[in-house]
C-alpha positions in Angstrom: 164.8 -111.4 -6.3 166.8 -108.1 -6.3 166.6 -105.9 -3.2 164.8 -103.1 -5.0 162.2 -105.5 -6.4 161.7 -107.0 -3.0 161.1 -103.5 -1.6 158.6 -102.8 -4.5 156.7 -106.1 -3.8 156.6 -105.2 0.0 155.1 -101.9 -0.9 152.5 -103.6 -3.0 151.9 -105.9 0.0 151.5 -102.8 2.2 148.7 -101.7 -0.2 147.0 -105.0 0.5 147.1 -104.1 4.2 145.5 -100.7 3.5 142.8 -102.5 1.4 142.1 -105.0 4.2 141.7 -102.2 6.8 139.3 -100.3 4.6 137.2 -103.0 2.9 136.6 -105.9 5.4 134.3 -103.7 7.5 131.8 -102.6 4.8 131.7 -106.2 3.5 130.6 -107.4 6.9 128.7 -104.2 8.0 125.2 -105.7 7.6 126.2 -108.8 9.7 127.8 -106.6 12.3 124.8 -104.3 12.5 122.6 -107.3 13.2 124.9 -108.6 15.9 125.0 -105.2 17.7 121.6 -103.8 16.5 123.1 -100.7 14.8 121.0 -98.2 12.7 122.4 -96.4 9.6 123.7 -93.5 11.6 125.6 -95.7 14.0 127.0 -97.7 11.0 128.3 -94.5 9.5 130.1 -93.7 12.8 131.6 -97.2 12.9 132.9 -96.7 9.3 134.4 -93.4 10.5 136.6 -95.2 13.0 138.7 -96.6 10.2 139.6 -93.1 9.1 140.0 -91.7 12.6 142.8 -94.3 12.8 144.3 -93.1 9.6 144.2 -89.4 10.7 145.8 -90.2 14.0 148.6 -92.1 12.3 149.1 -89.6 9.5 149.4 -86.7 12.0 152.0 -88.3 14.2 153.8 -90.6 11.7 154.7 -87.8 9.2 157.0 -85.8 11.5 158.5 -88.9 13.1 159.1 -90.5 9.7 160.9 -87.3 8.4 163.0 -87.2 11.6 163.9 -90.9 12.0 163.3 -92.4 8.5 160.6 -94.8 7.5 162.1 -98.2 8.2 161.0 -98.9 11.8 157.5 -97.5 11.1 156.9 -100.2 8.5 157.2 -102.7 11.4 154.9 -100.6 13.6 152.3 -100.6 10.9 152.4 -104.4 10.6 152.0 -104.9 14.3 149.2 -102.3 14.6 147.2 -103.9 11.8 147.7 -107.5 13.1 146.6 -106.5 16.6 143.6 -104.6 15.2 142.3 -107.5 13.1 142.8 -109.9 16.0 141.0 -107.7 18.5 138.1 -107.1 16.0 137.7 -110.8 15.6 137.2 -111.2 19.3 135.2 -108.0 20.0 132.4 -108.5 22.6 130.7 -105.1 22.1 130.7 -102.3 19.6 133.1 -100.1 21.6 135.7 -102.8 21.5 135.1 -103.3 17.8 135.4 -99.6 17.1 138.7 -99.5 19.0 140.1 -102.5 17.1 139.0 -101.0 13.7 140.7 -97.7 14.7 143.9 -99.6 15.6 143.9 -101.3 12.2 143.3 -97.9 10.6 146.4 -96.5 12.4 148.5 -99.2 10.8 147.0 -98.4 7.4 147.6 -94.7 8.0 151.3 -95.3 8.8 151.6 -97.2 5.5 149.9 -94.4 3.6 152.4 -91.9 4.9 155.3 -93.8 3.6 154.4 -95.8 0.5 153.6 -93.0 -1.9 156.8 -91.0 -1.4 158.9 -94.2 -1.6 157.3 -95.1 -5.0 157.6 -91.5 -6.3 161.3 -91.5 -5.4 161.8 -94.9 -7.1 160.2 -93.7 -10.4 160.7 -89.9 -10.6 160.2 -89.8 -14.4 156.8 -91.7 -14.3 155.2 -90.5 -11.1 151.6 -90.6 -12.3 151.8 -94.1 -13.8 153.9 -95.5 -10.9 151.6 -94.1 -8.2 148.5 -95.3 -10.0 150.2 -98.8 -10.3 150.9 -98.8 -6.6 147.3 -97.8 -5.8 146.1 -100.3 -8.3 147.4 -103.0 -5.9 145.1 -101.4 -3.3 142.2 -102.2 -5.6 143.5 -105.8 -6.2 143.8 -106.2 -2.5 140.2 -104.9 -2.0 139.0 -107.5 -4.5 140.8 -110.3 -2.6 139.5 -109.1 0.7 135.9 -108.8 -0.4 136.0 -112.3 -2.0 137.5 -113.9 1.1 134.9 -112.1 3.4 132.1 -113.0 1.0 133.0 -116.7 1.0 133.3 -116.7 4.8 130.0 -114.9 5.3 128.3 -117.3 2.9 129.7 -120.3 4.7 128.9 -119.2 8.3 125.8 -117.1 8.0 122.3 -118.4 8.5 121.5 -118.0 4.9 122.0 -119.9 1.7 124.7 -118.1 -0.4 122.6 -117.7 -3.6 119.0 -117.6 -2.5 119.2 -116.0 0.9 116.8 -118.7 2.4 117.5 -119.7 5.9 119.0 -123.2 6.2 119.2 -125.7 9.0 122.3 -127.7 8.0 125.5 -127.2 9.9 124.6 -123.6 10.8 126.3 -122.3 13.9 124.2 -120.7 16.5 126.5 -117.7 16.8 125.4 -115.4 13.9 128.5 -113.3 14.4 130.9 -116.1 13.5 131.1 -115.1 9.8 132.3 -111.5 10.3 134.6 -112.5 13.1 136.3 -115.1 10.9 136.5 -112.5 8.1 138.6 -110.2 10.3 140.7 -113.1 11.5 141.4 -114.0 7.8 143.1 -110.6 7.4 145.8 -111.4 9.8 148.3 -113.0 7.3 148.4 -109.8 5.3 150.3 -107.6 7.8 152.5 -110.6 8.8 153.6 -111.1 5.2 154.3 -107.5 4.3 155.9 -107.0 7.7 158.3 -109.9 7.0 159.0 -108.5 3.5 160.1 -105.1 5.0 162.1 -106.9 7.7 164.1 -108.8 5.1 164.6 -105.7 3.1 165.9 -103.5 5.9 167.3 -105.8 8.6 168.8 -108.7 6.6 169.6 -107.1 3.3 170.3 -103.5 4.5 168.4 -101.9 1.7 168.7 -98.1 1.7 165.7 -96.0 0.8 165.9 -93.0 -1.4 163.3 -90.9 0.5 162.5 -87.2 0.4 162.8 -85.5 3.8 161.5 -82.2 4.9 163.0 -80.0 7.7 160.1 -80.5 10.1 156.4 -81.0 10.2 155.6 -77.4 11.2 158.3 -76.0 9.0 156.8 -77.7 6.0 153.3 -76.8 7.0 154.4 -73.1 7.2 155.9 -73.2 3.7 152.7 -74.8 2.4 150.5 -72.1 4.0 149.1 -70.6 0.8 145.7 -70.6 -0.8 146.6 -73.1 -3.6 147.5 -75.7 -1.0 144.4 -75.0 1.0 142.5 -75.6 -2.3 144.3 -78.9 -2.8 143.4 -80.0 0.7 139.7 -79.4 0.1 140.1 -81.2 -3.2 141.6 -84.3 -1.4 138.7 -84.0 1.2 136.3 -84.4 -1.7 138.4 -87.1 -3.5 138.5 -89.2 -0.3 134.8 -88.6 0.3 133.8 -89.7 -3.2 135.9 -92.9 -3.2 135.4 -94.0 0.4 131.7 -93.2 0.6 131.0 -95.3 -2.4 133.2 -98.2 -1.2 131.7 -98.2 2.3 128.0 -97.9 1.4 127.7 -100.0 -1.8 127.0 -103.3 -0.1 124.4 -101.8 2.3 122.8 -99.9 -0.5 122.4 -103.0 -2.6 120.9 -104.9 0.3 118.5 -102.3 1.6 117.4 -100.6 -1.6 117.6 -103.4 -4.2 116.8 -106.3 -1.8 120.0 -108.2 -2.5 121.1 -110.7 0.2 124.0 -109.6 2.5 126.4 -112.1 0.7 125.5 -111.1 -2.9 125.5 -107.4 -2.1 129.2 -107.8 -1.3 129.6 -108.3 -5.1 128.9 -104.6 -5.6 132.0 -103.7 -3.6 133.9 -106.5 -5.5 132.9 -104.9 -8.8 133.8 -101.4 -7.6 137.3 -102.6 -6.4 137.9 -104.7 -9.5 137.3 -101.8 -11.9 139.1 -99.4 -9.7 142.1 -101.6 -10.0 141.6 -101.9 -13.8 141.4 -98.1 -14.1 144.5 -97.5 -12.1 146.6 -100.2 -13.8 145.5 -98.9 -17.2 146.2 -95.3 -16.4 149.8 -95.3 -17.6 149.0 -94.9 -21.4 146.2 -92.4 -20.5 148.6 -90.4 -18.5 150.9 -90.2 -21.5 148.2 -88.5 -23.5 146.1 -86.6 -20.9 147.5 -84.2 -18.3 146.9 -85.2 -14.6 144.6 -82.2 -14.2 142.6 -83.3 -17.3 142.3 -86.8 -15.8 140.9 -85.3 -12.6 138.5 -83.0 -14.3 137.1 -85.8 -16.4 137.0 -88.3 -13.5 135.0 -85.8 -11.3 132.3 -85.3 -13.9 131.8 -89.0 -14.8 131.8 -89.9 -11.1 129.0 -87.4 -10.4 127.0 -88.9 -13.2 127.5 -92.4 -11.8 126.2 -91.4 -8.3 123.1 -89.8 -9.8 122.4 -92.9 -11.9 123.0 -95.3 -9.0 120.6 -93.3 -6.8 117.8 -93.1 -9.3 117.7 -96.5 -10.9 115.7 -99.6 -9.8 117.7 -102.0 -12.1 120.3 -104.1 -10.3 122.3 -104.6 -13.6 122.2 -100.9 -14.4 123.4 -100.0 -10.9 126.1 -102.5 -11.0 127.3 -101.0 -14.4 127.4 -97.6 -12.8 129.4 -99.0 -9.9 131.9 -100.4 -12.4 132.3 -97.1 -14.2 132.5 -95.2 -10.9 135.3 -97.6 -9.9 137.4 -96.7 -13.0 137.1 -93.0 -12.7 137.0 -92.5 -9.0 140.0 -94.8 -8.8 142.1 -92.2 -10.7 141.4 -89.4 -8.4 143.4 -90.2 -5.2 146.8 -91.2 -6.7 146.7 -88.6 -9.5 145.8 -85.8 -7.0 148.9 -86.8 -5.0 151.1 -86.5 -8.1 149.7 -83.1 -9.1 150.4 -81.6 -5.6 153.8 -83.3 -5.3 154.8 -81.6 -8.6 153.5 -78.3 -7.5 155.2 -78.4 -4.1 158.4 -80.5 -4.4 160.9 -81.2 -1.6 158.3 -81.5 1.1 158.8 -85.1 2.1 156.4 -87.3 4.0 154.8 -84.3 5.7 153.1 -83.0 2.6 151.8 -86.4 1.6 150.5 -86.9 5.2 148.7 -83.5 5.2 147.0 -84.5 1.9 146.2 -88.0 3.2 144.8 -86.5 6.4 142.4 -84.4 4.2 141.4 -87.4 2.1 140.8 -89.6 5.2 138.8 -86.7 6.8 136.6 -87.0 3.7 136.3 -90.7 4.6 135.0 -89.7 8.0 132.8 -86.8 7.0 131.0 -88.0 3.9 130.1 -91.6 4.9 128.8 -90.2 8.1 126.7 -87.7 6.2 125.4 -90.5 4.0 124.3 -92.3 7.2 122.7 -89.2 8.6 120.8 -88.5 5.3 119.8 -92.1 5.1 118.4 -92.0 8.7 116.4 -88.8 8.1 115.3 -89.6 4.5 116.5 -92.8 2.9 119.7 -94.3 1.6 118.7 -93.8 -2.1 118.5 -90.0 -1.5 121.8 -90.1 0.4 123.6 -91.8 -2.5 122.1 -89.5 -5.1 123.2 -86.4 -3.1 126.8 -87.7 -3.2 127.0 -86.5 -6.8 127.8 -83.0 -5.6 131.1 -84.2 -4.0 133.1 -85.2 -7.2 131.8 -82.1 -8.9 133.8 -80.1 -6.4 136.8 -82.1 -7.4 136.3 -81.1 -11.0 135.8 -77.5 -10.1 138.9 -77.4 -7.9 141.3 -78.9 -10.4 139.8 -76.8 -13.2 140.6 -73.7 -11.1 144.1 -75.1 -10.6 144.6 -75.7 -14.3 143.5 -72.2 -15.2 145.6 -70.7 -12.5 148.7 -72.7 -13.5 148.4 -71.3 -17.0 148.8 -67.9 -15.6 151.3 -68.5 -12.7 154.3 -70.9 -12.5 154.4 -73.4 -9.6 156.1 -72.0 -6.5 159.7 -72.9 -6.1 160.4 -74.9 -2.9 163.8 -75.2 -1.3 164.7 -78.2 0.8 
């Protein structure tokens, strides 16, 4: 395997690590809530811990990466994720679990700072397709994570996998064993991609073509304009749309459609599978439709899917809407990153980190709002109200498209 291909595969493995940190919790959320007796609002706060970890990492990793280079931070990410998963598997209370989830999120946030600019640098002529391909492996990783956790929950929970009926054969008395083993099963992922980066950088001496900016605050100052503020709000809504759906789909199917905890995980599996399909198939679409056009279309269709999910009583129809939502919501994050990177070139990891901070802030804000609305009204109302969020994405990138036709992109100097 060539050195550059090994780096590419390691980046794909890093996306599996991000997928593990984001998706194992919602798959196990119902089981965790029974263990620690959490209501919907508390579940929303626990979900937010993932993205607090991302924001902490993104804020500190970006300036350090631009100053020292990304190599050593790939190792830090692997160690942080491995420790986070191990601590979550042994958590004796919800505070310990929240801290462990935050630590795993820190590892994922470090990866998110570095992977996109590395891939964009490797494929400067096909940024949209390459970045969607990279994030497609996030979706593939999410599918694998959900399937592993679903199998473990089905094997170690006090319910039959298909019927949901309580069984008496070989059932462990500790009803938390399923979700604990699910977190433990994530440990090989950071160990493998960490080993891949170690071979790339320490043993093969692979150089990285990586855009650097002068400093975090210097870049932030050059980005201080209304168009970038608009993009930040757009990423807030992009992150809120994708992450709220992913984090609440299993609980929604269980509480509103009366699916069992194990079978409700299939909703997240379908969402992740079709997200991966949408991202991997985006290359030919990107050749025919502008990135802004892809985002405008994705926002409208995602809003329709949220409305349909929240108002239907049919499990098959809801699952179909989840699949469609996965395809179009999956476009939004990587394509948004490409749009902004083309509008503000030569800004290094700092710009990607600021955008990712906004996206992950959406991952804190909107799942928490879903939990709050679900507690005060019901979860169906909360999911329906999420339709407003992708409509903001459509509006923002429509404004950007109209503005771009009148004004050229600002010229940035390294």
